[in-house]
C-alpha positions in Angstrom: 7.8 17.2 -26.2 11.3 15.9 -25.9 13.8 14.5 -28.3 15.6 11.2 -27.7 18.6 9.7 -29.4 18.2 6.4 -31.3 20.1 4.8 -28.4 17.6 6.1 -25.9 14.8 5.1 -28.2 16.2 1.5 -28.4 16.4 1.3 -24.6 12.9 2.6 -24.2 11.5 0.2 -26.7 13.3 -2.7 -25.0 12.1 -1.7 -21.6 9.4 -3.4 -19.5 6.9 -0.6 -20.4 7.8 0.5 -23.9 6.2 3.6 -25.5 3.8 3.3 -28.4 6.0 3.6 -31.6 4.5 5.8 -34.3 5.9 6.2 -37.8 4.7 9.6 -39.2 6.2 9.0 -42.7 4.1 8.3 -45.8 2.9 4.8 -46.6 5.4 4.4 -49.5 8.3 5.1 -47.1 6.9 2.7 -44.5 6.7 0.0 -47.2 10.5 0.5 -47.9 11.4 0.0 -44.3 10.0 0.5 -40.8 10.7 -0.5 -37.2 8.9 -3.6 -35.8 5.7 -3.0 -33.9 5.1 0.5 -35.1 1.9 2.2 -36.0 1.8 4.2 -39.3 0.2 7.6 -38.8 1.4 10.0 -41.6 2.0 13.5 -40.4 -0.7 14.9 -42.7 -3.2 12.6 -40.9 -2.2 13.3 -37.3 -4.8 15.9 -36.6 -7.7 13.8 -37.9 -6.6 10.4 -36.7 -4.5 11.0 -33.6 -7.5 10.0 -31.4 -7.1 6.5 -32.8 -3.9 5.9 -30.9 -3.8 4.0 -27.7 -3.9 6.2 -24.6 -2.1 5.7 -21.3 1.4 5.3 -22.5 4.0 7.6 -23.9 4.3 7.9 -27.7 7.6 7.8 -29.5 7.4 9.3 -33.0 9.9 8.7 -35.8 10.3 9.7 -39.4 13.1 9.6 -41.9 15.5 12.2 -40.5 13.8 13.5 -37.4 12.0 16.7 -38.6 8.5 15.5 -39.4 8.5 13.5 -36.1 9.0 16.8 -34.1 5.9 18.2 -35.8 3.8 15.1 -35.3 4.9 14.8 -31.7 3.8 18.4 -31.1 0.4 17.8 -32.7 -0.1 14.7 -30.6 1.0 16.5 -27.5 -1.8 19.1 -28.2 -4.2 16.1 -28.3 -3.1 15.1 -24.7 -0.4 12.5 -25.5 3.0 12.4 -23.7 5.3 12.5 -26.7 8.9 12.0 -27.7 10.6 12.4 -31.1 13.4 10.2 -32.2 16.3 12.5 -33.2 17.8 11.5 -36.6 14.9 9.2 -37.5 15.1 5.8 -39.1 18.2 7.0 -41.0 20.1 7.3 -37.7 18.6 4.0 -36.5 20.0 2.3 -39.6 23.4 3.9 -39.2 23.8 3.4 -35.4 21.5 0.7 -34.2 20.5 -1.8 -36.9 22.3 -1.7 -40.3 19.9 -4.3 -41.7 17.2 -1.5 -41.9 17.3 -0.3 -45.5 18.4 3.3 -46.1 16.8 5.5 -48.7 
C-alpha cells in the first residue's frame, strides 16, 4: 500500500484509467461532503464488504485526514486489491485542490 498526495490523487482520477475511489468514512461524513464518483465503504465494513468492490483496477481510499484510509487500504490489500491511500484526506483536498468541498 502506498500513500499519494492529493495532487497525485487528482492526477490519477483525471487520467485515462482512473482508480476506483473509495471513501472509508462514516455515512454521516459522506453526506456532509464527498468526492464525485466515489464508493462509500466505511472502515468498519471493509472486511465484510470489500469483496463487493470492482476488481481489475487500483483502489484509491480516502477519509477525513488520511489515517482511516491507511487502515482501509491495508485491509483491502489483504483481500487482493492494489491500493493507495490519499494522504491528508478530504481535508487536504479541500485546502489544496477544491475549496468548494466543505470542511468539517
